[in-house]
C-alpha positions as CSV (number, residue, x, y, z in Angstrom):
1,M,73.4,38.6,-455.3
2,H,71.3,41.5,-454.1
3,V,69.6,38.9,-451.7
4,K,73.0,37.7,-450.1
5,K,73.7,41.7,-449.5
6,T,70.5,42.4,-447.8
7,G,70.6,39.2,-445.6
8,L,74.1,40.2,-444.5
9,F,73.1,43.9,-443.7
10,L,70.2,42.5,-441.7
11,A,72.4,40.4,-439.6
12,L,74.9,43.3,-438.9
13,L,72.0,45.4,-437.9
14,F,70.7,42.7,-435.4
15,I,74.2,42.2,-433.8
16,G,74.5,46.0,-433.4
17,A,70.9,46.2,-431.5
18,T,72.0,43.5,-429.2
19,G,75.1,45.2,-428.3
20,T,73.3,48.3,-427.5
21,A,70.9,46.4,-425.3
22,F,73.8,44.9,-423.4
23,A,75.2,48.3,-422.8
24,Q,72.0,49.7,-421.5
25,F,71.6,46.7,-418.7
26,P,75.2,46.2,-417.3
27,A,75.8,43.0,-415.5
28,P,75.1,42.8,-411.7
29,P,77.9,43.7,-409.2
30,T,79.7,40.8,-407.5
31,P,78.5,40.4,-403.8
32,I,80.8,41.2,-400.9
33,P,80.9,38.2,-398.6
34,A,80.0,39.0,-395.0
35,P,82.4,39.1,-392.2
36,E,83.1,35.9,-390.2
37,V,81.6,35.7,-386.9
38,A,83.5,33.9,-384.3
39,A,81.6,30.8,-383.0
40,P,80.5,30.9,-379.2
41,K,82.9,29.0,-376.9
42,P,81.2,26.0,-375.1
43,R,80.5,26.6,-371.4
44,P,82.3,24.5,-369.1
45,V,80.2,21.7,-367.8
46,A,80.1,21.4,-363.8
47,P,81.2,18.2,-362.7
48,R,78.5,15.7,-361.5
49,P,78.5,14.9,-357.8
50,A,80.0,11.4,-357.0
51,P,77.2,8.9,-356.0
52,P,77.1,8.1,-352.5
53,V,79.3,5.4,-351.4
54,R,77.2,2.3,-350.1
55,L,78.9,1.1,-347.2
56,P,78.8,-2.8,-346.8
57,P,76.8,-4.2,-343.9
58,K,78.2,-4.5,-340.5
59,E,79.0,-8.1,-339.0
60,G,75.7,-9.6,-337.9
61,Q,73.7,-7.4,-340.3
62,V,71.8,-8.1,-343.6
63,E,70.6,-5.8,-346.3
64,T,67.1,-5.9,-346.8
65,A,64.0,-3.8,-348.0
66,P,62.4,-1.6,-345.2
67,I,59.0,-2.6,-346.3
68,K,57.3,-5.6,-348.0
69,C,53.6,-6.0,-348.8
70,W,51.6,-8.5,-350.8
71,W,47.8,-8.9,-351.1
72,K,45.4,-11.6,-352.3
73,T,41.7,-12.5,-352.8
74,D,39.7,-15.4,-351.7
75,T,38.4,-16.1,-355.2
76,T,39.4,-15.3,-358.8
77,E,35.8,-15.0,-360.2
78,V,33.1,-12.5,-359.0
79,R,29.6,-11.7,-360.0
80,I,28.1,-8.2,-359.9
81,G,27.3,-7.4,-356.4
82,Q,28.9,-10.4,-355.0
83,R,31.4,-9.6,-351.9
84,F,34.7,-11.3,-351.7
85,M,37.7,-11.1,-349.3
86,L,40.8,-8.8,-350.0
87,T,43.6,-9.4,-347.6
88,L,46.4,-7.0,-347.6
89,T,49.7,-7.8,-345.6
90,C,52.5,-5.9,-344.8
91,G,55.7,-6.1,-343.0
92,V,57.8,-3.3,-341.7
93,I,61.3,-3.2,-340.2
94,E,61.2,-2.4,-336.6
95,T,64.5,-2.4,-334.5
96,Q,66.2,-0.4,-331.9
97,S,68.1,1.6,-334.4
98,L,65.7,1.7,-337.3
99,K,61.9,2.0,-337.4
100,V,59.7,2.0,-340.5
101,T,56.2,3.6,-340.0
102,A,53.7,3.1,-342.6
103,N,50.7,5.3,-343.3
104,T,47.9,3.1,-342.3
105,N,45.3,5.7,-342.3
106,A,45.0,5.6,-345.9
107,L,44.6,1.6,-345.7
108,D,41.5,1.9,-343.3
109,P,38.4,0.4,-344.6
110,G,36.7,3.7,-344.8
111,A,39.5,5.5,-347.0
112,L,40.7,2.7,-349.3
113,Q,39.6,3.4,-352.9
114,V,39.8,0.5,-355.3
115,T,37.8,1.9,-358.2
116,P,35.8,0.3,-360.0
117,F,35.3,-1.8,-356.9
118,E,33.6,-0.7,-353.7
119,V,34.9,-1.5,-350.1
120,A,31.9,-2.7,-348.0
121,S,33.7,-3.2,-344.8
122,G,36.8,-4.3,-343.4
123,V,38.9,-5.1,-340.3
124,R,42.3,-4.8,-339.1
125,R,43.9,-7.8,-337.3
126,E,46.2,-7.8,-334.4
127,D,49.9,-7.2,-335.3
128,I,52.5,-9.9,-335.2
129,L,55.9,-9.2,-334.1
130,S,58.7,-11.1,-335.4
131,P,62.0,-9.4,-335.1
132,P,63.0,-7.6,-336.9
133,W,59.6,-7.4,-338.6
134,R,56.4,-6.2,-337.6
135,Y,53.5,-7.5,-339.8
136,F,50.1,-6.1,-340.0
137,Q,47.0,-7.0,-341.9
138,Y,43.7,-5.7,-343.3
139,E,40.8,-7.7,-344.5
140,Y,38.4,-6.1,-346.7
141,Q,35.1,-6.9,-347.9
142,V,35.0,-5.8,-351.7
143,R,32.0,-6.0,-354.3
144,L,31.6,-4.8,-357.8
145,L,28.3,-2.9,-358.6
146,N,29.0,-1.5,-362.1
147,E,26.5,-3.1,-364.6
148,G,28.9,-2.3,-367.6
149,F,31.1,-5.0,-366.8
150,F,29.1,-8.0,-367.4
151,G,31.3,-10.4,-369.2
152,Q,34.3,-8.4,-369.1
153,E,37.9,-8.4,-367.5
154,V,38.3,-6.0,-364.4
155,S,41.2,-5.6,-362.4
156,L,41.8,-4.1,-358.9
157,P,43.9,-1.1,-359.3
158,S,47.6,-0.7,-358.2
159,L,47.9,0.3,-354.5
160,S,50.4,2.5,-353.1
161,V,51.6,2.4,-349.6
162,T,53.2,5.3,-348.2
163,Y,55.8,5.1,-345.4
164,N,58.9,6.9,-343.9
165,I,62.0,5.6,-341.9
166,Q,63.0,6.8,-338.6
167,A,66.5,6.3,-337.4
168,A,67.7,6.5,-334.0
169,S,70.7,8.2,-334.8
170,G,68.8,11.1,-336.2
171,G,66.8,11.7,-333.0
172,D,63.8,9.6,-334.2
173,T,63.0,12.3,-336.8
174,Q,60.9,11.1,-339.7
175,G,62.5,10.9,-343.1
176,R,60.8,11.9,-346.3
177,D,57.6,10.0,-347.4
178,L,58.3,7.0,-349.7
179,T,55.9,4.8,-351.6
180,Y,55.5,1.2,-352.1
181,A,53.6,0.2,-355.0
182,L,51.6,-2.9,-355.2
183,P,50.6,-4.4,-358.8
184,G,47.0,-4.8,-359.7
185,L,45.2,-8.0,-359.3
186,P,43.4,-9.3,-362.3
187,M,39.7,-10.3,-361.6
188,R,37.4,-12.0,-363.7
189,V,33.6,-11.3,-364.1
190,A,31.4,-14.5,-364.4
191,S,33.2,-17.0,-366.6
192,I,35.6,-14.6,-368.2
193,V,39.1,-15.6,-367.8
194,P,41.5,-12.4,-367.0
195,R,43.7,-11.8,-369.9
196,N,46.5,-10.7,-367.8
197,A,46.4,-14.0,-365.6
198,A,49.6,-15.8,-365.8
199,D,48.2,-19.0,-363.9
200,I,45.4,-20.1,-361.8
201,R,45.4,-18.3,-358.3
202,D,44.5,-20.8,-355.8
203,V,45.4,-18.9,-352.6
204,S,44.5,-19.9,-349.1
205,K,41.8,-18.0,-347.0
206,D,43.8,-18.2,-343.7
207,G,44.8,-15.0,-342.1
208,F,46.4,-13.6,-338.9
209,E,43.0,-14.7,-337.0
210,T,43.6,-18.4,-338.1
211,I,47.5,-18.1,-337.0
212,A,46.2,-16.8,-333.7
213,A,43.6,-19.3,-333.1
214,R,46.0,-22.3,-333.8
215,R,48.6,-20.6,-331.5
216,F,46.1,-20.7,-328.8
217,R,45.2,-24.2,-329.4
218,A,48.8,-25.4,-329.4
219,S,49.6,-23.5,-326.2
220,L,46.5,-25.1,-324.6
221,A,47.5,-28.8,-325.8
222,M,51.0,-28.1,-324.5
223,V,49.8,-26.9,-321.1
224,A,47.4,-29.9,-320.8
225,G,50.4,-32.5,-322.0
226,A,52.5,-30.8,-319.2
227,I,49.9,-31.2,-316.6
228,L,49.4,-34.9,-317.6
229,A,53.2,-35.6,-317.9
230,S,53.7,-34.1,-314.4
231,F,50.9,-36.7,-313.0
232,A,52.7,-39.6,-314.8
233,V,56.1,-38.5,-313.2
234,V,54.6,-38.2,-309.7
235,L,52.9,-41.8,-310.2
236,F,56.0,-43.0,-311.4
237,I,58.0,-41.8,-308.4
238,I,55.6,-43.1,-305.9
239,A,55.6,-46.6,-307.6
240,V,59.3,-46.7,-307.8
241,A,59.3,-45.5,-304.1
242,R,57.1,-48.3,-303.0
243,A,58.8,-50.9,-305.0
244,L,62.3,-50.0,-303.7
245,G,61.2,-49.3,-300.1
246,R,59.4,-52.4,-299.2
247,V,59.4,-56.0,-300.1
248,R,56.0,-57.3,-300.7
249,R,55.3,-60.9,-299.7
250,R,52.5,-62.9,-301.1
251,V,50.5,-63.9,-298.1
252,P,46.8,-65.0,-297.9
253,A,44.2,-62.2,-297.7
254,A,43.2,-62.8,-294.2
255,G,47.0,-62.4,-293.1
256,K,47.7,-59.2,-294.8
257,P,48.4,-56.5,-292.4
258,A,46.2,-53.3,-292.5
259,T,47.7,-50.3,-294.2
260,P,48.4,-47.1,-292.0
261,V,46.1,-45.3,-294.1
262,A,43.4,-47.5,-293.2
263,V,44.3,-47.7,-289.6
264,Y,44.5,-43.8,-289.2
265,G,41.0,-43.6,-290.9
266,A,39.5,-45.8,-288.6
267,S,41.0,-44.0,-285.6
268,L,39.5,-40.6,-287.2
269,G,36.2,-42.3,-287.8
270,A,36.2,-43.8,-284.2
271,L,37.1,-40.3,-282.7
272,A,34.4,-38.4,-284.8
273,Q,31.7,-40.9,-283.6
274,V,33.0,-40.3,-280.0
275,K,32.7,-36.5,-280.3
276,A,29.2,-36.7,-282.0
277,E,28.0,-38.8,-279.0
278,V,29.6,-36.2,-276.5
279,A,27.7,-33.5,-278.2
280,R,24.5,-35.3,-277.7
281,T,24.7,-37.2,-274.2
282,G,27.9,-35.7,-272.8
283,W,30.9,-37.5,-271.5
284,S,30.7,-40.8,-270.0
285,A,33.4,-43.6,-268.9
286,A,32.6,-45.7,-271.8
287,L,33.1,-43.0,-274.6
288,V,36.4,-42.0,-272.7
289,R,37.5,-45.7,-273.1
290,R,36.3,-45.6,-276.9
291,A,38.5,-42.5,-277.4
292,L,41.5,-44.0,-275.4
293,A,41.5,-47.1,-277.8
294,A,41.5,-45.1,-281.1
295,V,44.2,-42.7,-279.4
296,R,46.6,-45.7,-278.5
297,V,46.2,-47.5,-282.1
298,A,47.0,-44.0,-283.9
299,S,49.9,-43.3,-281.4
300,A,51.5,-46.9,-281.8
301,M,51.5,-46.3,-285.6
302,G,52.9,-42.9,-285.2
303,I,56.0,-44.0,-283.2
304,G,56.6,-47.5,-284.9
305,R,55.3,-49.7,-282.3
306,A,53.7,-53.0,-283.0
307,V,49.7,-53.2,-282.8
308,A,47.7,-56.4,-282.8
309,Q,45.2,-57.5,-285.5
310,A,42.7,-60.3,-286.2
311,P,40.1,-61.0,-288.5
312,A,36.9,-59.5,-287.3
313,G,34.0,-61.7,-286.6
314,R,30.2,-61.5,-286.6
315,G,30.4,-60.2,-283.1
316,A,30.7,-56.7,-282.0
317,E,34.2,-55.2,-281.3
318,R,35.5,-55.6,-277.5
319,E,36.7,-52.8,-275.3
320,G,40.1,-51.5,-276.6
321,Q,39.5,-52.7,-280.0
322,L,39.2,-50.7,-283.2
323,L,37.5,-52.1,-286.4
324,V,39.1,-51.2,-289.6
325,N,37.6,-51.8,-292.9
326,Q,40.0,-52.2,-295.8
327,G,39.8,-52.8,-299.6
328,L,38.0,-51.3,-302.3
329,V,36.6,-54.3,-304.3
330,R,36.9,-57.1,-301.7
331,R,36.4,-55.3,-298.4
332,R,38.0,-56.9,-295.3
333,R,37.1,-56.5,-291.6
334,I,40.1,-56.3,-289.1
335,M,40.1,-55.8,-285.4
336,V,43.2,-53.9,-284.3
337,S,44.4,-52.8,-280.7
338,A,47.4,-51.6,-279.0
339,S,48.5,-50.7,-275.3
340,T,50.6,-47.6,-276.0
341,T,50.8,-45.2,-273.1
342,S,52.0,-41.7,-272.7
343,G,55.2,-42.8,-271.4
344,A,56.1,-44.8,-274.3
345,V,55.5,-41.8,-276.6
346,E,57.4,-39.6,-274.4
347,R,60.4,-42.0,-274.8
348,A,60.2,-42.4,-278.6
349,L,60.3,-38.3,-278.9
350,A,63.4,-38.5,-276.5
351,N,65.3,-40.9,-278.5
352,P,67.6,-39.3,-280.8
353,E,68.0,-42.1,-283.1
354,T,64.1,-42.2,-283.9
355,S,63.3,-40.4,-287.2
356,L,60.0,-38.8,-286.5
357,R,58.7,-36.4,-289.0
358,S,55.3,-35.5,-287.0
359,R,56.8,-34.7,-283.6
360,A,54.0,-31.9,-283.1
361,A,51.4,-34.3,-283.7
362,L,52.9,-37.0,-281.3
363,E,53.2,-34.4,-278.6
364,S,49.5,-33.8,-279.1
365,L,48.7,-37.4,-278.9
366,R,50.9,-37.9,-275.6
367,G,49.0,-35.0,-273.9
368,A,45.8,-36.6,-274.9
369,L,46.6,-40.2,-273.9
370,S,47.5,-38.8,-270.4
371,A,44.1,-36.9,-270.2
372,L,42.0,-39.8,-271.3
373,S,43.9,-42.5,-269.1
374,V,43.4,-40.2,-266.0
375,A,39.7,-40.1,-267.0
376,A,39.3,-43.7,-267.7
377,Y,41.4,-45.4,-265.0
378,G,41.8,-42.8,-262.3
379,R,39.6,-42.3,-259.1
380,P,36.1,-42.4,-259.7
381,A,35.2,-38.6,-259.7
382,E,33.4,-36.1,-261.9
383,L,35.1,-35.9,-265.4
384,D,37.0,-33.0,-266.3
385,T,35.0,-32.1,-269.5
386,I,37.1,-29.3,-270.5
387,A,40.4,-31.3,-270.4
388,L,38.6,-34.2,-272.2
389,D,37.2,-31.6,-274.9
390,R,40.7,-30.3,-275.3
391,A,42.2,-33.8,-275.7
392,M,39.3,-34.9,-278.3
393,S,40.2,-31.8,-280.4
394,E,43.9,-32.4,-280.3
395,S,43.5,-36.0,-281.1
396,L,41.7,-35.4,-284.1
397,D,44.2,-32.8,-285.6
398,A,47.0,-35.0,-284.7
399,V,45.6,-38.1,-286.3
400,N,44.7,-36.3,-289.3
401,Q,48.1,-34.8,-289.9
402,L,49.5,-38.7,-289.6
403,R,47.1,-39.7,-292.0
404,L,48.1,-37.1,-294.5
405,R,51.8,-37.8,-294.2
406,S,51.0,-41.7,-294.5
407,L,49.6,-41.0,-298.1
408,L,53.1,-39.5,-299.2
409,P,55.7,-42.1,-300.4
410,F,58.3,-41.0,-297.8
411,G,55.8,-39.5,-295.2
412,N,56.7,-41.2,-292.0
413,G,60.1,-42.6,-292.9
414,A,60.8,-46.1,-291.1
415,S,58.1,-45.7,-288.6
416,N,55.5,-47.1,-290.8
417,E,57.7,-50.0,-291.8
418,T,58.4,-50.9,-288.1
419,A,54.6,-50.8,-287.2
420,M,53.5,-52.8,-290.5
421,A,56.2,-55.5,-290.1
422,S,54.5,-56.8,-286.7
423,L,50.9,-56.1,-287.7
424,G,50.2,-59.9,-288.3
425,S,50.7,-60.8,-284.5
426,P,47.3,-62.0,-283.0
427,S,48.3,-61.1,-279.7
428,I,48.4,-57.7,-277.9
429,S,51.7,-56.3,-277.0
430,G,52.7,-53.0,-276.0
431,D,54.6,-50.9,-273.4
432,R,52.9,-51.0,-269.8
433,A,55.0,-48.3,-268.5
């Protein structure tokens, strides 16, 4: 019992000590809440400017990029130190209202940087204008000299082309500089295939130089073809004119008439021989008669009169006759003659129905016939060498003109037809007036 009282006393004593301790250390005061601060008001956001309205292209215009570029190499595999061709081609717009100017100074062979490759040399080809585009091209000789790339994949770095746009509406002022980026070109060293290569690049080596060479050959072939076609057309017209203008009859070779070209050629040859003889020995009655025979034959052919012809024998030609050699393969010798006088030529010139295209040449032959006839058949006296020389010179010029006109399909009109129709007569006929 005593023990229970003692334990109760100690318990009361402990409780009293604990209350005293709590009295010495009071509870902390309740914290006062801080005053509420108003949240900042959000600032008004400025409205964004509306994007520029893109007007649709006008009628006849198309929307396109102002510049386009591409580049290529002539090989897909290189070795250290091996040179290969790098070709850069660009096209820029160039019209009356808009012009794109590229900064080509940075593309010059001496300024282009394609690290780790090295540009050894290069050249710019002539520009090609194909409205509305102007194309320019650079060809570079590039090589790789770094020894650390054996068996590795190397790529040509991306290339940037700077350009600006000039508009005619802005007074041809240059706009701000813009950039066109070309992607890098994967290359392989030795037998290493580039990992970035999507396919095998087998590009052509042809550039602007090849295009220019082909255009030149095409132009040359076109000009040659046009010339040959013109000759063909001329020959066709001559053939048609001869086929429609005269009816050819099959006659023996001995009876075929001499052609006007051959007759005029024989007259020119006879007059040239007479002129050479006169230069050596002077004028004589025999030379005057030889010249007169040649002029008579040429005058008869010129006015469409008949001339006589006969096969030439082995003997020499007689006075008043003219030897004509005709044919290229089978040569024929024909004796022709005519008795044309100056009066006959004068009446032919005065006839309005006569179609004469060589009137000046026939007037010269008329004067030569008169002078030569007076010297050959006039009163025997000293020959007028001055008049004869003048007649010889005028005769040569006149016969040459008639011969050139006879080469044309319509050279002498109907005159040659009339003359040739009566060439087969073995008799000598003509005007004796």
